[in-house]
C-alpha positions in Angstrom: -0.8 -7.1 11.7 1.3 -4.4 13.0 3.0 -1.9 10.5 6.4 -3.1 12.3 5.9 -6.5 11.5 4.8 -6.0 7.9 7.6 -6.4 5.3 6.1 -4.2 2.9 5.9 -1.5 5.4 9.8 -1.8 6.1 10.5 -1.6 2.6 8.4 1.7 2.3 10.4 3.0 5.4 13.7 2.1 3.4 12.5 4.1 0.5 11.5 7.0 2.7 15.1 6.9 4.0 16.6 7.0 0.2 18.2 3.7 1.0 16.3 1.5 -1.7 18.1 0.6 -4.9 16.8 1.8 -8.3 14.6 -1.2 -9.0 12.9 -0.6 -5.4 12.2 2.9 -5.9 11.6 3.7 -9.6 8.3 5.8 -9.1 6.9 7.3 -5.8 3.7 9.0 -5.8 1.4 10.3 -3.0 -0.1 7.0 -2.6 1.8 4.4 -4.3 5.3 3.1 -4.9 6.1 1.3 -8.2 8.9 -1.3 -7.8 10.5 -4.4 -9.6 9.8 -7.7 -7.7 13.0 -9.0 -6.2 12.0 -12.4 -5.8 11.2 -13.5 -9.4 12.9 -15.0 -12.4 10.6 -13.0 -14.7 12.3 -9.6 -15.9 9.6 -6.7 -15.6 7.5 -8.3 -12.9 6.4 -5.1 -11.2 4.5 -4.3 -7.9 2.5 -1.4 -6.9 2.7 -0.9 -3.3 0.4 1.2 -1.3 2.3 3.6 0.8 -0.1 3.2 4.0 -0.6 0.1 5.8 -4.0 -1.4 4.9 -4.9 -5.2 4.4 -8.0 -4.8 2.1 -8.9 -3.0 -1.1 -12.0 -2.0 0.7 -10.0 0.1 2.9 -8.6 2.2 0.0 -9.7 5.9 -0.4 -11.3 7.0 -3.6 -8.2 9.0 -4.5 -5.7 5.9 -3.7 -8.2 3.8 -5.9 -8.1 6.2 -8.7 -4.5 6.6 -8.7 -3.8 2.9 -8.7 -5.8 2.4 -11.7 -4.1 4.8 -13.7 -0.7 3.6 -12.7 -1.8 -0.1 -13.6 -2.6 1.4 -17.1 0.6 3.5 -17.3 3.0 0.6 -15.8 1.3 -1.8 -18.3 2.1 0.6 -21.2 5.6 1.1 -20.0 6.5 -2.6 -19.7 5.0 -3.0 -23.3 7.6 -0.6 -24.6 10.5 -1.6 -22.3 10.5 -5.4 -22.7 8.0 -6.2 -25.4 5.3 -8.0 -23.4 2.1 -8.7 -25.1 -0.1 -7.7 -22.2 0.1 -7.8 -18.4 -1.6 -9.6 -15.8 -2.8 -7.7 -12.7 -3.4 -9.5 -9.3 -4.0 -8.6 -5.8 -4.1 -10.9 -2.7 -2.3 -9.5 0.2 -2.1 -13.0 1.7 1.5 -13.7 2.1 2.4 -13.8 5.8 5.0 -10.9 5.4 3.1 -8.8 3.0 -0.4 -8.4 4.4 -0.4 -5.1 2.8 -2.2 -4.1 -0.3 -0.2 -4.3 -3.3 -0.7 -5.2 -6.9 1.5 -7.4 -9.0 1.5 -6.2 -12.7 3.2 -9.3 -14.4 4.4 -9.1 -18.1 3.0 -11.9 -20.3 5.9 -12.2 -22.7 5.2 -13.7 -26.3 7.4 -16.8 -25.9 6.0 -17.4 -22.4 5.2 -21.3 -22.4 1.4 -22.3 -22.2 1.8 -23.8 -18.8 3.2 -20.6 -17.4 0.4 -18.5 -18.6 -2.4 -17.0 -16.2 -2.5 -18.0 -12.7 0.3 -20.4 -13.4 2.8 -17.7 -13.5 3.0 -17.5 -9.9 4.3 -21.0 -9.5 6.6 -20.7 -12.6 8.3 -17.4 -11.8 7.9 -16.1 -8.1 9.4 -17.2 -5.0 12.5 -18.5 -6.9 15.8 -19.3 -5.4 18.5 -16.6 -5.4 20.5 -18.0 -8.3 17.2 -18.0 -10.6 16.2 -14.4 -9.7 16.4 -11.5 -12.0 19.9 -10.0 -11.5 20.1 -6.6 -10.2 21.8 -4.7 -13.0 18.7 -6.1 -15.2 16.2 -4.9 -12.5 17.6 -1.5 -12.4 17.9 -1.4 -16.4 14.2 -2.2 -16.6 13.4 0.2 -13.6 15.4 2.9 -15.5 13.2 2.4 -18.7 10.0 2.1 -16.8 10.7 5.3 -14.7 11.5 7.3 -17.9 8.2 6.1 -19.4 6.0 6.9 -16.6 7.4 10.2 -16.0 7.0 11.2 -19.6 3.3 9.9 -19.3 2.6 11.8 -15.9 4.2 15.0 -17.3 
């Protein structure tokens, strides 16, 4: 898939032009962007997006992989403080037709999450929801601000 046809690459380009909302540009490192998922009804669903186009984790450089691991830990800590999750789920597939681009989902597991929505079922329950069910932009921006502050503090 070419970078032009990749929705992840288009979003990265928007961030590069400083045209992204707060929730879609909370932290940018040399290799990764940290964003709030916009297609979810679960507040705090984060995505780490590799800033260059590759379709497989096997294509990551050592530096990209090391930073990714540290960011996963840091975002998990920040989410725990920002929204009170008990843990985070981490997954990576890069199988969506629009997003065949390495990205990791960091999904908060909330204390009151129903049993049938836990684990891999979280995708069917909270992702790909209609616009009316999505986390409102103001809430995504609020979470982004809290997470950004925590991440910048940890990375200082």
